[in-house]
MOPAC internal coordinates of N, CA, C and O (Angstrom, degrees):
PM7 1SCF
backbone

  N    0.0000 0     0.00 0     0.00 0    0    0    0
  C    1.4419 1     0.00 0     0.00 0    1    0    0
  C    1.5140 1   108.96 1     0.00 0    2    1    0
  O    1.2310 1   121.36 1   -39.31 1    3    2    1
  N    1.3148 1   115.01 1   140.69 1    3    2    1
  C    1.4519 1   120.19 1  -179.12 1    5    3    2
  C    1.5172 1   110.01 1   -88.32 1    6    5    3
  O    1.2310 1   120.63 1   -39.69 1    7    6    5
  N    1.3108 1   116.41 1   140.31 1    7    6    5
  C    1.4619 1   119.79 1   178.20 1    9    7    6
  C    1.5224 1   111.48 1   -82.26 1   10    9    7
  O    1.2310 1   120.29 1   158.15 1   11   10    9
  N    1.3023 1   117.05 1   -21.85 1   11   10    9
  C    1.4648 1   121.92 1   179.78 1   13   11   10
  C    1.5171 1   108.32 1  -121.02 1   14   13   11
  O    1.2310 1   120.70 1   -49.15 1   15   14   13
  N    1.3324 1   116.27 1   130.85 1   15   14   13
  C    1.4545 1   120.32 1   178.83 1   17   15   14
  C    1.5215 1   109.30 1   -91.13 1   18   17   15
  O    1.2310 1   120.59 1   -48.87 1   19   18   17
  N    1.2832 1   116.48 1   131.13 1   19   18   17
  C    1.4552 1   121.59 1   175.00 1   21   19   18
  C    1.5130 1   108.08 1  -143.56 1   22   21   19
  O    1.2310 1   120.84 1    -1.17 1   23   22   21
  N    1.3107 1   116.01 1   178.83 1   23   22   21
  C    1.4625 1   118.85 1  -178.55 1   25   23   22
  C    1.5353 1   111.46 1   -68.09 1   26   25   23
  O    1.2310 1   119.92 1   162.96 1   27   26   25
  N    1.3207 1   117.76 1   -17.04 1   27   26   25
  C    1.4625 1   120.37 1   177.56 1   29   27   26
  C    1.5366 1   111.45 1   -74.18 1   30   29   27
  O    1.2310 1   120.12 1   159.01 1   31   30   29
  N    1.3387 1   117.37 1   -20.99 1   31   30   29
  C    1.4505 1   121.12 1  -177.85 1   33   31   30
  C    1.5254 1   113.67 1   -83.10 1   34   33   31
  O    1.2310 1   119.80 1   168.28 1   35   34   33
  N    1.3208 1   117.99 1   -11.72 1   35   34   33
  C    1.4462 1   121.74 1  -175.56 1   37   35   34
  C    1.5207 1   109.97 1  -112.47 1   38   37   35
  O    1.2310 1   120.47 1   -34.23 1   39   38   37
  N    1.3125 1   116.71 1   145.77 1   39   38   37
  C    1.4675 1   118.77 1   177.05 1   41   39   38
  C    1.5283 1   109.40 1   -69.84 1   42   41   39
  O    1.2310 1   119.69 1   -23.58 1   43   42   41
  N    1.3132 1   118.19 1   156.42 1   43   42   41
  C    1.4643 1   120.32 1   179.40 1   45   43   42
  C    1.5253 1   110.43 1   -63.47 1   46   45   43
  O    1.2310 1   121.14 1   -32.11 1   47   46   45
  N    1.3427 1   115.42 1   147.89 1   47   46   45
  C    1.4520 1   120.23 1  -178.51 1   49   47   46
  C    1.5150 1   110.28 1   -76.24 1   50   49   47
  O    1.2310 1   120.98 1   -34.15 1   51   50   49
  N    1.3132 1   115.73 1   145.85 1   51   50   49
  C    1.4657 1   118.04 1   175.29 1   53   51   50
  C    1.5253 1   110.25 1   -64.21 1   54   53   51
  O    1.2310 1   120.97 1   -20.73 1   55   54   53
  N    1.3027 1   115.75 1   159.27 1   55   54   53
  C    1.4692 1   121.20 1  -177.15 1   57   55   54
  C    1.5258 1   111.40 1   -62.09 1   58   57   55
  O    1.2310 1   119.59 1   148.16 1   59   58   57
  N    1.3353 1   118.39 1   -31.84 1   59   58   57
  C    1.4652 1   120.01 1  -178.83 1   61   59   58
  C    1.5207 1   111.12 1   -66.63 1   62   61   59
  O    1.2310 1   119.94 1   142.05 1   63   62   61
  N    1.3412 1   117.72 1   -37.95 1   63   62   61
  C    1.4671 1   120.50 1   178.70 1   65   63   62
  C    1.5196 1   109.64 1   -68.07 1   66   65   63
  O    1.2310 1   120.04 1   138.63 1   67   66   65
  N    1.3201 1   117.52 1   -41.37 1   67   66   65
  C    1.4618 1   120.97 1   179.13 1   69   67   66
  C    1.5259 1   110.30 1   -63.38 1   70   69   67
  O    1.2310 1   120.27 1   138.72 1   71   70   69
  N    1.3350 1   117.08 1   -41.28 1   71   70   69
  C    1.4670 1   119.71 1   178.20 1   73   71   70
  C    1.5228 1   110.73 1   -64.82 1   74   73   71
  O    1.2310 1   120.13 1   141.79 1   75   74   73
  N    1.3385 1   117.36 1   -38.21 1   75   74   73
  C    1.4577 1   120.76 1   177.92 1   77   75   74
  C    1.5276 1   110.42 1   -61.04 1   78   77   75
  O    1.2310 1   120.21 1   135.38 1   79   78   77
  N    1.3394 1   117.20 1   -44.62 1   79   78   77
  C    1.4695 1   120.07 1   179.76 1   81   79   78
  C    1.5260 1   111.10 1   -66.15 1   82   81   79
  O    1.2310 1   120.06 1   141.60 1   83   82   81
  N    1.3225 1   117.49 1   -38.40 1   83   82   81
  C    1.4617 1   120.32 1   176.99 1   85   83   82
  C    1.5236 1   110.84 1   -63.35 1   86   85   83
  O    1.2310 1   120.83 1   136.50 1   87   86   85
  N    1.3386 1   116.02 1   -43.50 1   87   86   85
  C    1.4628 1   120.05 1   179.41 1   89   87   86
  C    1.5216 1   111.16 1   -64.16 1   90   89   87
  O    1.2310 1   120.59 1   138.74 1   91   90   89
  N    1.3379 1   116.47 1   -41.26 1   91   90   89
  C    1.4559 1   120.55 1   178.69 1   93   91   90
  C    1.5232 1   110.76 1   -62.65 1   94   93   91
  O    1.2310 1   119.73 1   137.13 1   95   94   93
  N    1.3191 1   118.12 1   -42.87 1   95   94   93
  C    1.4625 1   121.39 1   177.92 1   97   95   94
  C    1.5287 1   111.17 1   -64.79 1   98   97   95
  O    1.2310 1   119.75 1   141.78 1   99   98   97
  N    1.3276 1   118.08 1   -38.22 1   99   98   97
  C    1.4536 1   120.73 1   177.94 1  101   99   98
  C    1.5224 1   111.08 1   -65.54 1  102  101   99
  O    1.2310 1   120.01 1   140.07 1  103  102  101
  N    1.3435 1   117.58 1   -39.93 1  103  102  101
  C    1.4573 1   120.74 1   178.63 1  105  103  102
  C    1.5160 1   110.75 1   -67.02 1  106  105  103
  O    1.2310 1   119.67 1   140.49 1  107  106  105
  N    1.3268 1   118.24 1   -39.51 1  107  106  105
  C    1.4617 1   120.46 1   176.03 1  109  107  106
  C    1.5199 1   110.38 1   -62.88 1  110  109  107
  O    1.2310 1   120.85 1   140.83 1  111  110  109
  N    1.3247 1   115.98 1   -39.17 1  111  110  109
  C    1.4566 1   120.01 1   178.11 1  113  111  110
  C    1.5219 1   111.37 1   -64.88 1  114  113  111
  O    1.2310 1   120.50 1   141.13 1  115  114  113
  N    1.3233 1   116.64 1   -38.87 1  115  114  113
  C    1.4516 1   120.63 1   179.04 1  117  115  114
  C    1.5308 1   110.30 1   -66.00 1  118  117  115
  O    1.2310 1   120.43 1   136.20 1  119  118  117
  N    1.3344 1   116.79 1   -43.80 1  119  118  117
  C    1.4657 1   119.78 1   178.27 1  121  119  118
  C    1.5240 1   111.02 1   -63.60 1  122  121  119
  O    1.2310 1   120.87 1   140.99 1  123  122  121
  N    1.3271 1   115.94 1   -39.01 1  123  122  121
  C    1.4666 1   119.53 1   178.65 1  125  123  122
  C    1.5235 1   110.77 1   -64.09 1  126  125  123
  O    1.2310 1   119.94 1   137.86 1  127  126  125
  N    1.3404 1   117.72 1   -42.14 1  127  126  125
  C    1.4652 1   120.91 1   178.55 1  129  127  126
  C    1.5222 1   110.72 1   -64.59 1  130  129  127
  O    1.2310 1   120.44 1   140.20 1  131  130  129
  N    1.3424 1   116.76 1   -39.80 1  131  130  129
  C    1.4638 1   120.00 1   177.97 1  133  131  130
  C    1.5196 1   110.44 1   -63.64 1  134  133  131
  O    1.2310 1   120.18 1   136.30 1  135  134  133
  N    1.3339 1   117.26 1   -43.70 1  135  134  133
  C    1.4611 1   121.61 1   179.19 1  137  135  134
  C    1.5286 1   110.37 1   -62.45 1  138  137  135
  O    1.2310 1   120.01 1   136.22 1  139  138  137
  N    1.3328 1   117.59 1   -43.78 1  139  138  137
  C    1.4612 1   121.18 1   179.64 1  141  139  138
  C    1.5240 1   111.46 1   -63.15 1  142  141  139
  O    1.2310 1   120.60 1   140.95 1  143  142  141
  N    1.3309 1   116.46 1   -39.05 1  143  142  141
  C    1.4589 1   120.42 1   178.41 1  145  143  142
  C    1.5239 1   111.18 1   -65.78 1  146  145  143
  O    1.2310 1   120.39 1   135.46 1  147  146  145
  N    1.3364 1   116.86 1   -44.54 1  147  146  145
  C    1.4672 1   120.05 1   178.00 1  149  147  146
  C    1.5238 1   110.90 1   -62.27 1  150  149  147
  O    1.2310 1   120.22 1   138.29 1  151  150  149
  N    1.3193 1   117.18 1   -41.71 1  151  150  149
  C    1.4570 1   121.56 1  -179.66 1  153  151  150
  C    1.5277 1   110.66 1   -65.49 1  154  153  151
  O    1.2310 1   120.04 1   137.37 1  155  154  153
  N    1.3279 1   117.53 1   -42.63 1  155  154  153
  C    1.4704 1   120.61 1   179.67 1  157  155  154
  C    1.5309 1   110.40 1   -63.95 1  158  157  155
  O    1.2310 1   120.00 1   136.61 1  159  158  157
  N    1.3230 1   117.61 1   -43.39 1  159  158  157
  C    1.4655 1   120.18 1   179.72 1  161  159  158
  C    1.5226 1   111.51 1   -64.58 1  162  161  159
  O    1.2310 1   120.44 1   141.88 1  163  162  161
  N    1.3186 1   116.76 1   -38.12 1  163  162  161
  C    1.4693 1   120.38 1   178.05 1  165  163  162
  C    1.5235 1   110.37 1   -64.69 1  166  165  163
  O    1.2310 1   119.90 1   134.53 1  167  166  165
  N    1.3384 1   117.81 1   -45.47 1  167  166  165
  C    1.4646 1   121.50 1   177.97 1  169  167  166
  C    1.5277 1   110.84 1   -64.53 1  170  169  167
  O    1.2310 1   120.28 1   143.45 1  171  170  169
  N    1.3267 1   117.07 1   -36.55 1  171  170  169
  C    1.4657 1   121.27 1   178.58 1  173  171  170
  C    1.5303 1   110.73 1   -63.45 1  174  173  171
  O    1.2310 1   120.71 1   134.41 1  175  174  173
  N    1.3363 1   116.25 1   -45.59 1  175  174  173
  C    1.4668 1   119.31 1   179.16 1  177  175  174
  C    1.5254 1   111.80 1   -64.75 1  178  177  175
  O    1.2310 1   120.43 1   141.97 1  179  178  177
  N    1.3432 1   116.78 1   -38.03 1  179  178  177
  C    1.4650 1   119.75 1   177.64 1  181  179  178
  C    1.5282 1   111.15 1   -62.96 1  182  181  179
  O    1.2310 1   120.16 1   139.18 1  183  182  181
  N    1.3305 1   117.31 1   -40.82 1  183  182  181
  C    1.4592 1   121.00 1  -179.93 1  185  183  182
  C    1.5248 1   110.92 1   -66.81 1  186  185  183
  O    1.2310 1   120.14 1   139.74 1  187  186  185
  N    1.3299 1   117.33 1   -40.26 1  187  186  185
  C    1.4664 1   120.21 1   178.05 1  189  187  186
  C    1.5145 1   110.64 1   -62.66 1  190  189  187
  O    1.2310 1   119.96 1   137.10 1  191  190  189
  N    1.3233 1   117.68 1   -42.90 1  191  190  189
  C    1.4662 1   121.00 1   178.81 1  193  191  190
  C    1.5240 1   110.41 1   -63.90 1  194  193  191
  O    1.2310 1   120.09 1   139.00 1  195  194  193
  N    1.3345 1   117.44 1   -41.00 1  195  194  193
  C    1.4664 1   120.49 1  -179.51 1  197  195  194
  C    1.5271 1   110.90 1   -65.46 1  198  197  195
  O    1.2310 1   119.81 1   138.93 1  199  198  197
  N    1.3181 1   117.97 1   -41.07 1  199  198  197
  C    1.4619 1   120.20 1   179.24 1  201  199  198
  C    1.5261 1   111.72 1   -70.56 1  202  201  199
  O    1.2310 1   120.20 1   143.04 1  203  202  201
  N    1.3135 1   117.22 1   -36.96 1  203  202  201
  C    1.4733 1   119.38 1   177.98 1  205  203  202
  C    1.5263 1   111.99 1   -68.21 1  206  205  203
  O    1.2310 1   120.13 1   155.78 1  207  206  205
  N    1.3234 1   117.35 1   -24.22 1  207  206  205
  C    1.4606 1   120.54 1   179.33 1  209  207  206
  C    1.5306 1   111.89 1   -76.60 1  210  209  207
  O    1.2310 1   119.80 1   163.99 1  211  210  209
  N    1.3359 1   117.98 1   -16.01 1  211  210  209
  C    1.4647 1   121.19 1   179.78 1  213  211  210
  C    1.5208 1   110.16 1   -76.39 1  214  213  211
  O    1.2310 1   120.98 1   -27.20 1  215  214  213
  N    1.3419 1   115.73 1   152.80 1  215  214  213
  C    1.4550 1   119.05 1   176.86 1  217  215  214
  C    1.5302 1   110.05 1   -80.76 1  218  217  215
  O    1.2310 1   121.10 1   -13.88 1  219  218  217
  N    1.3387 1   115.49 1   166.12 1  219  218  217
  C    1.4641 1   120.63 1  -173.78 1  221  219  218
  C    1.5266 1   112.28 1   -62.84 1  222  221  219
  O    1.2310 1   119.93 1   144.27 1  223  222  221
  N    1.3152 1   117.73 1   -35.73 1  223  222  221
  C    1.4625 1   120.62 1  -179.23 1  225  223  222
  C    1.5275 1   111.14 1   -63.69 1  226  225  223
  O    1.2310 1   120.62 1   136.30 1  227  226  225
  N    1.3155 1   116.41 1   -43.70 1  227  226  225
  C    1.4565 1   120.60 1   179.44 1  229  227  226
  C    1.5294 1   111.17 1   -66.87 1  230  229  227
  O    1.2310 1   120.40 1   141.39 1  231  230  229
  N    1.3231 1   116.83 1   -38.61 1  231  230  229
  C    1.4621 1   119.88 1   177.07 1  233  231  230
  C    1.5351 1   110.90 1   -63.70 1  234  233  231
  O    1.2310 1   120.37 1   139.21 1  235  234  233
  N    1.3426 1   116.89 1   -40.79 1  235  234  233
  C    1.4658 1   119.20 1   177.18 1  237  235  234
  C    1.5146 1   111.34 1   -64.26 1  238  237  235
  O    1.2310 1   119.94 1   144.56 1  239  238  237
  N    1.3488 1   117.73 1   -35.44 1  239  238  237
  C    1.4651 1   121.18 1   178.43 1  241  239  238
  C    1.5218 1   111.94 1   -62.27 1  242  241  239
  O    1.2310 1   119.94 1   144.35 1  243  242  241
  N    1.3117 1   117.72 1   -35.65 1  243  242  241
  C    1.4646 1   119.51 1   179.73 1  245  243  242
  C    1.5292 1   111.55 1   -92.25 1  246  245  243
  O    1.2310 1   120.21 1  -178.90 1  247  246  245
  N    1.3442 1   117.20 1     1.10 1  247  246  245
  C    1.4561 1   121.01 1   173.97 1  249  247  246
  C    1.5091 1   115.16 1    84.02 1  250  249  247
  O    1.2310 1   120.22 1  -149.87 1  251  250  249
  N    1.3090 1   117.18 1    30.13 1  251  250  249
  C    1.4672 1   121.16 1  -179.15 1  253  251  250
  C    1.5216 1   108.51 1  -124.83 1  254  253  251
  O    1.2310 1   120.59 1   -49.32 1  255  254  253
  N    1.3089 1   116.47 1   130.68 1  255  254  253
  C    1.4591 1   121.17 1   172.15 1  257  255  254
  C    1.5238 1   108.44 1   -88.30 1  258  257  255
  O    1.2310 1   120.54 1   -30.55 1  259  258  257
  N    1.3098 1   116.58 1   149.45 1  259  258  257
  C    1.4621 1   120.13 1  -177.04 1  261  259  258
  C    1.5334 1   112.01 1   -59.84 1  262  261  259
  O    1.2310 1   120.00 1   145.34 1  263  262  261
  N    1.3123 1   117.60 1   -34.66 1  263  262  261
  C    1.4681 1   120.17 1  -178.92 1  265  263  262
  C    1.5307 1   112.13 1   -75.18 1  266  265  263
  O    1.2310 1   119.62 1   166.95 1  267  266  265
  N    1.3356 1   118.33 1   -13.05 1  267  266  265
  C    1.4664 1   121.67 1  -178.18 1  269  267  266
  C    1.5249 1   113.53 1  -103.68 1  270  269  267
  O    1.2310 1   119.48 1  -169.37 1  271  270  269
  N    1.3155 1   118.60 1    10.63 1  271  270  269
  C    1.4654 1   121.28 1  -174.60 1  273  271  270
  C    1.5307 1   110.96 1   -60.24 1  274  273  271
  O    1.2310 1   119.87 1   133.57 1  275  274  273
  N    1.3081 1   117.86 1   -46.43 1  275  274  273
  C    1.4666 1   120.61 1  -176.13 1  277  275  274
  C    1.5275 1   110.72 1   -65.09 1  278  277  275
  O    1.2310 1   119.94 1   138.54 1  279  278  277
  N    1.3371 1   117.72 1   -41.46 1  279  278  277
  C    1.4583 1   120.01 1   179.26 1  281  279  278
  C    1.5261 1   111.10 1   -66.03 1  282  281  279
  O    1.2310 1   120.28 1   142.31 1  283  282  281
  N    1.3274 1   117.07 1   -37.69 1  283  282  281
  C    1.4673 1   120.26 1   178.79 1  285  283  282
  C    1.5199 1   110.41 1   -65.86 1  286  285  283
  O    1.2310 1   120.13 1   135.37 1  287  286  285
  N    1.3251 1   117.36 1   -44.63 1  287  286  285
  C    1.4685 1   121.00 1  -179.29 1  289  287  286
  C    1.5301 1   110.83 1   -66.27 1  290  289  287
  O    1.2310 1   119.88 1   144.45 1  291  290  289
  N    1.3192 1   117.83 1   -35.55 1  291  290  289
  C    1.4665 1   120.03 1   177.79 1  293  291  290
  C    1.5253 1   111.84 1   -63.96 1  294  293  291
  O    1.2310 1   119.96 1   155.19 1  295  294  293
  N    1.3231 1   117.68 1   -24.81 1  295  294  293
  C    1.4527 1   121.23 1   178.68 1  297  295  294
  C    1.5199 1   114.21 1   -83.91 1  298  297  295
  O    1.2310 1   119.97 1   173.31 1  299  298  297
  N    1.3275 1   117.66 1    -6.69 1  299  298  297
  C    1.4676 1   120.85 1  -179.52 1  301  299  298
  C    1.5186 1   111.05 1   -74.30 1  302  301  299
  O    1.2310 1   120.83 1   -30.78 1  303  302  301
  N    1.3325 1   116.02 1   149.22 1  303  302  301
  C    1.4637 1   120.18 1   173.35 1  305  303  302
  C    1.5308 1   108.70 1   -93.14 1  306  305  303
  O    1.2310 1   120.62 1     2.88 1  307  306  305
  N    1.3329 1   116.41 1  -177.12 1  307  306  305
  C    1.4757 1   121.03 1  -175.18 1  309  307  306
  C    1.5242 1   112.02 1   -59.76 1  310  309  307
  O    1.2310 1   120.14 1   137.93 1  311  310  309
  N    1.3216 1   117.34 1   -42.07 1  311  310  309
  C    1.4668 1   120.92 1  -177.59 1  313  311  310
  C    1.5187 1   110.51 1   -65.64 1  314  313  311
  O    1.2310 1   120.09 1   138.29 1  315  314  313
  N    1.3224 1   117.43 1   -41.71 1  315  314  313
  C    1.4604 1   120.83 1  -179.19 1  317  315  314
  C    1.5208 1   111.51 1   -68.84 1  318  317  315
  O    1.2310 1   119.87 1   147.92 1  319  318  317
  N    1.3173 1   117.85 1   -32.08 1  319  318  317
  C    1.4649 1   119.82 1   178.66 1  321  319  318
  C    1.5291 1   111.87 1   -70.68 1  322  321  319
  O    1.2310 1   120.06 1   156.42 1  323  322  321
  N    1.3363 1   117.49 1   -23.58 1  323  322  321
  C    1.4653 1   120.21 1  -179.82 1  325  323  322
  C    1.5288 1   112.97 1   -86.46 1  326  325  323
  O    1.2310 1   119.57 1  -179.22 1  327  326  325
  N    1.3363 1   118.42 1     0.78 1  327  326  325
  C    1.4635 1   120.67 1  -178.81 1  329  327  326
  C    1.5260 1   110.26 1   -65.49 1  330  329  327
  O    1.2310 1   121.20 1   -34.14 1  331  330  329
  N    1.3290 1   115.31 1   145.86 1  331  330  329
  C    1.4564 1   121.15 1   176.30 1  333  331  330
  C    1.5219 1   108.24 1  -128.67 1  334  333  331
  O    1.2310 1   119.75 1   -28.77 1  335  334  333
  N    1.3349 1   118.08 1   151.23 1  335  334  333
  C    1.4612 1   119.57 1   178.55 1  337  335  334
  C    1.5229 1   110.87 1   -65.99 1  338  337  335
  O    1.2310 1   120.98 1   -36.28 1  339  338  337
  N    1.3292 1   115.73 1   143.72 1  339  338  337
  C    1.4563 1   120.30 1   179.68 1  341  339  338
  C    1.5219 1   112.72 1   -87.66 1  342  341  339
  O    1.2310 1   120.51 1   154.43 1  343  342  341
  N    1.3092 1   116.64 1   -25.57 1  343  342  341
  C    1.4599 1   119.77 1  -178.63 1  345  343  342
  C    1.5262 1   109.91 1   -72.89 1  346  345  343
  O    1.2310 1   120.43 1   -42.61 1  347  346  345
  N    1.3354 1   116.79 1   137.39 1  347  346  345
  C    1.4682 1   118.27 1   178.25 1  349  347  346
  C    1.5250 1   110.43 1   -69.73 1  350  349  347
  O    1.2310 1   121.38 1   -26.90 1  351  350  349
  N    1.2964 1   114.97 1   153.10 1  351  350  349
  C    1.4617 1   119.48 1   177.44 1  353  351  350
  C    1.5229 1   109.87 1   -71.28 1  354  353  351
  O    1.2310 1   121.38 1   -36.05 1  355  354  353
  N    1.3177 1   114.97 1   143.95 1  355  354  353
  C    1.4578 1   119.21 1   177.38 1  357  355  354
  C    1.5272 1   109.77 1   -80.29 1  358  357  355
  O    1.2310 1   121.76 1   -35.44 1  359  358  357
  N    1.3144 1   114.23 1   144.56 1  359  358  357
  C    1.4680 1   117.58 1   174.91 1  361  359  358
  C    1.5162 1   108.97 1   -76.98 1  362  361  359
  O    1.2310 1   119.82 1   -41.00 1  363  362  361
  N    1.3090 1   117.94 1   139.00 1  363  362  361
  C    1.4634 1   118.82 1   178.15 1  365  363  362
  C    1.5245 1   110.63 1   -69.19 1  366  365  363
  O    1.2310 1   120.95 1   -35.49 1  367  366  365
  N    1.3087 1   115.78 1   144.51 1  367  366  365
  C    1.4634 1   120.66 1   177.42 1  369  367  366
  C    1.5220 1   107.00 1   -78.78 1  370  369  367
  O    1.2310 1   121.34 1   -59.03 1  371  370  369
  N    1.3238 1   115.03 1   120.97 1  371  370  369
  C    1.4560 1   119.64 1  -172.58 1  373  371  370
  C    1.5225 1   112.89 1   -84.53 1  374  373  371
  O    1.2310 1   120.43 1   138.98 1  375  374  373
  N    1.3182 1   116.78 1   -41.02 1  375  374  373
  C    1.4525 1   119.06 1   179.91 1  377  375  374
  C    1.5258 1   109.03 1  -152.72 1  378  377  375
  O    1.2310 1   120.65 1    -5.60 1  379  378  377
  N    1.3283 1   116.37 1   174.40 1  379  378  377
  C    1.4499 1   120.01 1  -177.08 1  381  379  378
  C    1.5221 1   112.27 1   -70.90 1  382  381  379
  O    1.2310 1   119.40 1   146.34 1  383  382  381
  N    1.3272 1   118.76 1   -33.66 1  383  382  381
  C    1.4610 1   120.59 1   178.71 1  385  383  382
  C    1.5352 1   110.45 1   -62.83 1  386  385  383
  O    1.2310 1   120.17 1   142.15 1  387  386  385
  N    1.3123 1   117.27 1   -37.85 1  387  386  385
  C    1.4568 1   120.76 1   178.88 1  389  387  386
  C    1.5291 1   110.56 1   -64.01 1  390  389  387
  O    1.2310 1   120.86 1   137.49 1  391  390  389
  N    1.3331 1   115.95 1   -42.51 1  391  390  389
  C    1.4662 1   118.97 1  -179.93 1  393  391  390
  C    1.5225 1   111.06 1   -68.70 1  394  393  391
  O    1.2310 1   119.99 1   146.40 1  395  394  393
  N    1.3365 1   117.62 1   -33.60 1  395  394  393
  C    1.4627 1   119.78 1   176.74 1  397  395  394
  C    1.5061 1   111.35 1   -67.64 1  398  397  395
  O    1.2310 1   119.65 1   142.81 1  399  398  397
  N    1.3300 1   118.27 1   -37.19 1  399  398  397
  C    1.4582 1   121.06 1   176.57 1  401  399  398
  C    1.5316 1   111.40 1   -65.73 1  402  401  399
  O    1.2310 1   120.54 1   143.43 1  403  402  401
  N    1.3120 1   116.58 1   -36.57 1  403  402  401
  C    1.4587 1   119.51 1   177.27 1  405  403  402
  C    1.5336 1   111.29 1   -67.35 1  406  405  403
  O    1.2310 1   120.47 1   143.30 1  407  406  405
  N    1.3240 1   116.71 1   -36.70 1  407  406  405
  C    1.4624 1   120.36 1  -178.47 1  409  407  406
  C    1.5332 1   111.93 1   -73.83 1  410  409  407
  O    1.2310 1   119.66 1   156.36 1  411  410  409
  N    1.3151 1   118.25 1   -23.64 1  411  410  409
  C    1.4779 1   121.40 1  -175.36 1  413  411  410
  C    1.4932 1   112.58 1   -75.88 1  414  413  411
  O    1.2310 1   120.10 1   180.00 1  415  414  413

């Protein structure tokens, strides 16, 4: 009996088992590619919505025309699609009394 198990201690696997493992790895790869595609499309749509929410002056400052947003986003890589704005979102002004308190 061997004290250490290694691939030399086991008989070679039949071809059917090897094919099963290859098929399983291919299916995992297919699921991974599908997941990556879904994730990229979701990030792409989020970026398009974020750019469309900007005003024209801000878009001109970053060098993007409103009609070119989709083409610009299609040119982004994975890292650029995951970018998020650093500025905090502004709270909406609920009523005039609230805005007067802020101004005081």
